[in-house]
C-alpha positions in Angstrom: -17.9 14.7 1.7 -15.1 14.5 4.7 -15.3 18.3 5.3 -18.9 18.3 4.7 -19.0 16.4 7.5 -16.5 18.2 9.3 -18.7 21.0 9.2 -21.8 19.9 9.8 -20.2 18.4 13.2 -19.4 22.2 14.4 -22.7 23.2 14.3 -24.4 19.8 16.2 -21.4 20.8 18.5 -21.9 24.3 19.5 -25.5 23.9 19.3 -25.5 21.0 22.5 -22.9 23.4 24.3 -25.6 26.6 24.8 -28.7 23.1 24.8 -26.9 21.2 26.8 -26.6 17.7 25.6 -24.0 16.2 25.8 -24.5 13.0 24.1 -25.4 14.8 20.9 -21.8 16.5 21.8 -19.6 14.0 22.1 -21.1 12.4 19.1 -20.2 15.5 16.9 -16.6 16.1 18.2 -16.0 12.1 17.6 -17.5 12.8 13.6 -15.3 16.1 13.6 -12.3 13.6 14.8 -13.4 11.3 12.9 -13.9 13.0 9.5 -11.0 15.4 10.2 -8.4 12.4 10.4 -8.3 12.2 7.1 -7.6 15.0 6.2 -3.8 16.3 5.6 -2.7 18.3 8.3 -1.6 21.7 6.9 -2.1 24.3 8.9 1.8 25.9 10.2 0.1 27.4 13.2 -0.8 24.9 15.1 2.6 24.7 17.3 2.1 28.2 17.9 1.9 29.8 21.1 -1.2 30.5 21.4 -2.7 26.8 20.6 0.1 25.8 22.2 -0.9 27.4 25.5 -4.6 27.1 25.1 -4.1 23.7 25.1 -2.2 23.3 28.4 -5.0 25.5 30.2 -7.5 23.2 28.9 -5.1 20.2 30.2 -4.4 21.8 33.1 -8.4 22.7 34.2 -9.5 18.7 33.6 -6.9 16.3 33.6 -5.6 17.3 36.8 -9.2 16.3 38.6 -6.8 13.0 39.2 -6.1 15.0 42.3 -9.5 14.0 43.1 -10.3 11.1 42.1 -9.4 8.4 39.6 -12.7 8.3 38.2 -13.2 12.2 37.7 -9.5 12.1 36.3 -10.0 9.3 33.9 -13.2 11.7 32.7 -12.3 14.9 32.4 -9.2 13.2 30.6 -11.1 11.6 28.0 -13.4 15.8 27.8 -9.7 17.4 26.9 -9.2 14.6 24.3 -11.9 15.1 22.4 -11.7 18.6 22.7 -8.4 19.4 21.6 -8.4 16.8 19.3 -11.6 18.1 17.2 -10.4 21.4 17.5 -7.4 20.3 16.2 -8.7 19.1 12.7 -11.1 21.4 12.4 -8.8 24.1 12.4 -6.9 22.2 10.0 -10.0 21.9 8.1 -10.8 25.2 7.9 -6.9 26.5 6.9 -7.4 24.0 4.4 -11.0 25.2 3.1 -9.7 28.3 2.0 -10.6 31.4 2.8 -14.0 31.8 1.3 -15.5 28.3 3.1 -14.3 29.7 6.1 -16.3 33.0 5.9 -19.4 30.9 4.9 -19.1 28.4 8.3 -18.9 32.1 9.9 -21.6 33.2 8.9 -23.7 30.5 9.3 -22.5 30.1 13.3 -23.8 33.8 12.6 -27.6 32.5 12.2 -27.7 30.0 14.6 -26.7 32.7 17.2 -29.1 34.7 15.8 -31.7 31.7 15.9 -30.8 30.3 19.5 -31.2 34.3 20.7 -34.4 34.4 19.2 -35.8 30.8 20.8 -34.1 32.9 24.0 -36.6 35.3 24.0 -39.7 33.9 22.9 -39.4 31.2 25.5 -39.0 33.1 28.3 -42.1 35.0 26.9 -44.2 32.3 27.4 -43.4 31.2 30.3 -43.9 34.9 32.1 -40.1 36.0 32.2 -39.2 39.2 31.5 -35.6 38.9 33.3 -33.9 37.2 33.7 -32.6 34.8 30.7 -31.5 32.1 31.9 -34.1 29.3 32.1 -33.6 28.3 28.8 -30.6 25.1 29.3 -27.0 27.1 29.2 -28.6 29.7 25.9 -27.9 32.7 27.8 -24.4 32.1 26.6 -25.8 33.4 23.0 -26.9 36.9 24.3 -23.5 37.5 24.3 -22.6 36.1 21.8 -25.5 38.1 19.4 -23.2 41.2 20.6 -20.1 40.0 18.5 -22.7 39.6 15.4 -24.1 42.6 16.3 -20.4 44.1 15.9 -19.2 42.2 13.4 -21.7 43.1 11.3 -21.0 46.9 11.5 -19.4 47.9 8.3 -22.6 45.7 6.1 -25.4 47.1 8.7 -23.7 51.0 8.3 -23.3 50.3 4.2 -27.5 49.3 4.2 -28.9 51.5 6.9 -26.4 53.7 7.7 -24.9 56.2 10.8 -28.3 56.0 11.5 -29.6 53.0 11.2 -26.6 51.5 12.4 -26.8 53.4 16.3 -30.4 52.4 16.2 -29.4 49.0 16.1 -26.7 49.5 19.2 -30.3 50.9 21.1 -31.8 47.6 20.4 -29.1 45.1 20.7 -28.3 47.4 24.0 -31.8 47.0 25.4 -32.1 43.8 24.8 -28.8 42.6 26.7 -30.1 45.0 29.8 -33.1 42.8 30.0 -31.1 39.9 29.3 -30.1 39.9 33.3 -26.8 38.8 32.2 -23.5 40.5 33.7 -20.8 39.4 31.2 -22.9 40.6 28.0 -23.3 44.6 29.9 -19.5 44.4 30.1 -19.0 43.1 27.3 -21.9 45.3 25.3 -19.4 49.0 27.1 -15.6 46.9 25.5 -16.7 46.0 22.2 -18.5 49.5 22.1 -15.5 51.0 23.0 -13.8 49.3 20.2 -16.2 49.7 17.6 -15.9 51.5 14.0 -17.8 54.4 15.1 -16.2 57.8 15.7 -15.2 59.1 19.2 -16.9 61.7 19.3 -20.3 59.6 19.1 -19.2 56.8 21.4 -18.4 59.4 24.5 -21.7 60.4 23.8 -23.4 57.3 23.7 -21.3 56.6 26.4 -22.6 60.0 28.8 -26.5 59.9 27.8 -26.6 56.1 28.3 -24.4 56.0 31.8 -27.2 59.3 32.8 -29.8 57.1 31.6 -29.0 54.0 33.3 -27.5 56.0 36.7 -31.3 56.9 36.9 -32.7 54.0 36.3 -30.9 52.4 39.1 -31.6 54.9 41.3 -35.5 54.8 41.2 -36.3 51.0 40.2 -37.9 48.5 42.9 -36.3 47.3 45.5 -36.6 43.6 43.7 -35.9 44.5 40.6 -33.5 41.9 39.0 -31.8 44.2 36.2 -31.0 46.6 39.0 -29.3 43.7 41.1 -27.5 42.2 38.7 -25.9 45.9 37.2 -25.2 47.0 41.4 -23.0 43.7 42.1 -20.7 44.3 39.5 -19.2 47.4 41.6 -20.8 46.1 44.7 -20.0 42.9 46.3 -23.0 41.1 48.5 -23.2 41.7 52.3 -20.9 38.0 53.4 -23.6 36.0 54.9 -23.6 32.4 57.3 -24.6 28.9 55.7 -28.1 29.5 57.7 -29.3 32.9 56.3 -29.0 31.4 53.4 -32.4 28.5 53.5 -34.3 31.4 54.8 -34.4 33.3 51.2 -36.8 32.8 48.9 -36.4 32.6 44.8 -32.1 31.1 45.8 -31.6 30.5 42.4 -32.4 33.9 40.4 -29.8 35.6 44.0 -26.7 33.1 42.3 -24.7 36.2 43.5 -25.5 35.7 47.1 -24.1 31.9 46.6 -21.1 32.7 43.8 -19.9 34.8 47.0 -19.8 32.4 49.7 -18.4 29.5 47.5 -15.1 31.9 46.2 -14.6 33.2 49.5 -13.6 29.9 50.4 -12.0 29.1 47.5 -9.6 32.0 48.1 -9.0 30.1 51.6 -8.2 26.5 50.2 -5.9 28.5 47.6 -3.7 29.4 50.7 -3.2 25.5 52.0 -2.6 24.5 48.7 -0.5 27.4 47.1 1.3 25.2 44.5 -0.7 22.8 42.4 -4.1 23.3 43.9 -6.9 21.2 44.9 -7.1 19.7 41.2 -10.4 20.1 38.4 -13.5 20.1 40.9 -11.3 19.4 43.8 -13.3 22.9 45.0 -16.6 20.2 45.4 -14.8 17.7 47.1 -13.9 19.4 49.8 -17.1 21.7 50.2 -19.1 18.4 50.7 -16.1 17.1 53.1 -16.4 20.3 55.1 -20.1 21.5 55.2 -21.6 17.7 54.6 -24.6 17.4 52.9 -26.4 20.0 53.5 -24.4 21.8 50.9 -26.5 20.6 48.3 -29.7 21.5 48.9 -29.0 25.5 48.8 -26.4 25.2 45.6 -23.6 25.9 48.3 -20.8 22.8 46.9 -21.7 24.6 43.0 -18.2 25.0 40.6 -16.0 28.5 41.5 -17.1 31.0 39.4 -14.4 33.6 37.8 -10.9 32.3 36.3 -9.6 34.4 39.2 -10.9 32.3 41.8 -11.4 28.8 40.5 -7.2 28.7 38.7 -5.7 29.6 42.1 -7.6 27.1 44.4 -7.3 24.0 41.2 -4.5 24.4 40.1 -2.6 26.7 42.3 0.6 29.1 41.2 1.4 26.8 38.6 -1.8 27.1 37.2 -1.9 31.1 37.3 1.5 30.8 35.6 0.1 29.0 32.6 -3.2 31.5 32.7 -1.5 34.6 33.0 0.8 32.9 30.0 -1.8 32.1 27.6 -2.9 36.0 27.9 0.2 37.8 27.2 0.4 35.5 23.7 -3.3 36.2 23.1 -2.6 39.9 23.4 1.0 39.5 21.9 -0.5 37.9 18.6 -3.7 40.7 18.5 -0.7 43.4 18.9 0.6 41.9 16.0 -2.4 41.4 13.4 -3.1 45.2 14.0 0.2 46.7 14.6 0.2 47.3 10.4 -2.9 48.8 10.8 -4.6 52.1 11.9 -7.1 50.6 14.4 -9.7 52.9 13.6 -9.3 51.5 9.8 -9.2 48.0 10.5 -13.2 46.5 8.7 -15.4 45.0 10.7 -15.3 41.6 10.4 -11.7 41.6 10.7 -12.2 43.1 14.5 -13.2 38.7 15.1 -10.0 38.2 16.8 -10.0 41.5 19.6 -13.4 40.6 20.4 -14.0 37.2 21.1 -10.6 37.7 23.2 -12.9 40.1 25.3 -16.0 37.8 25.9 -13.4 35.1 26.8 -12.4 37.9 29.3 -16.0 39.0 30.0 -17.1 35.2 30.4 -14.9 33.1 32.4 -15.3 37.1 34.5 -18.6 35.1 36.0 -19.1 32.0 34.9 -18.0 28.6 36.6 -15.3 27.0 34.0 -17.2 24.2 31.6 -17.6 22.7 28.1 -18.4 26.1 26.3 -15.5 27.6 27.9 -13.1 24.8 27.7 -14.2 25.4 23.6 -14.4 29.6 23.3 -10.5 28.9 24.9 -9.6 26.2 22.5 -10.6 28.6 19.8 -9.3 31.9 20.6 -6.1 29.7 21.0 -6.0 28.5 17.1 -7.8 32.1 15.6 -5.1 34.1 17.6 -1.9 31.5 16.3 -3.9 31.5 12.7 -4.4 35.3 13.0 -0.1 35.8 13.8 1.0 33.0 11.3 -0.6 34.8 8.4 0.5 38.3 10.1 4.4 37.2 9.6 6.0 36.0 5.6 8.2 34.2 5.3 10.1 36.1 2.8 10.8 39.5 4.1 8.6 42.5 2.2 11.8 44.1 0.9 13.0 40.8 -0.1 10.1 39.8 -2.3 10.3 43.3 -3.7 13.4 43.4 -5.1 12.8 39.9 -6.5 10.1 41.0 -8.2 11.3 44.2 -9.8 14.5 41.9 -10.6 11.9 39.2 -12.5 10.8 42.8 -14.1 13.5 44.6 -15.1 14.9 41.0 -16.9 11.7 40.2 -18.5 12.0 43.8 -20.2 15.5 42.9 -21.0 15.1 39.9 -22.6 11.7 40.4 -24.4 
């Protein structure tokens, strides 16, 4: 019963993240903490470096709001406490429940992601929005998550549909992702495609054909094409604009990259003025309102800093940069330790969840503002890397274990 409550809390919290239902999210976390507290802590990897550094990362991204105000700091501290407590107890439950139950939960999550992705498509069709797909709460994150779902299921798809069917699935996924207008999903698709189990020749051929088609599309696309603009802004930054120019732009919400550039440039300047500890979590918003007055809110110029490359320095300073780099290094080491005993080309697609999730967190953090979804991804990746890192290192060396087993067999033969 307790395990079922933890699972239901996990499902409800996940859905609440994408549909921006804060009340449901808080209630879900409380359910996970309340039920999970009665399950004995048995997961030995909870103290491994990836999970600890992930928790410290989230702490610096929330609790440091005390530098802004007591009220903001108290609110963010509650957020941090609930998230880390729920992540710890949920991870412990997954360990206690066993591998079979864990796989069942992951399959259920994949079904939920697929249904949300379908809802995103149908909703935007119903309102006449061909692209971008970002007007249904924050469900645009499902566009990136569906990529992971598809590629984790690579082995199943190939077994049932063959290699041609698998390539067709990749093509359909690519078209839907391009239409969505999600830049982080563009990068994630490329990275995961390069990491998937397809032979190198097929990857190179597909990549070359895709690049030619993409360049041709950008060359002939209309000037107001959202897809072409999103692709171009990955490689070519927008022109630096003055505040007065923002109010002359129509549909500024569809051109958020222009605002992001303005916000991030100011954030970089503030990093040099607050070198070691930064402005604190949400500190840029307070600074921008003080610097530009009430006008910044009407144009969105005081929105959160986008991209951890910009946010961490301005809000957490050099100390935050060290913590973020240590976290990434710990995840990288966990990936290396887990996959080093395999020939990576032969690793089953279901076993690639860790490296695919690592790519997702990096792509997500490059473009998005820090939110509860990103904090949850950081914690999930940290605990998942710790779990796999623990399973990779046996308590007894293989040589000693094989020697003991051989001795037992010889002893049984002698005494039988």
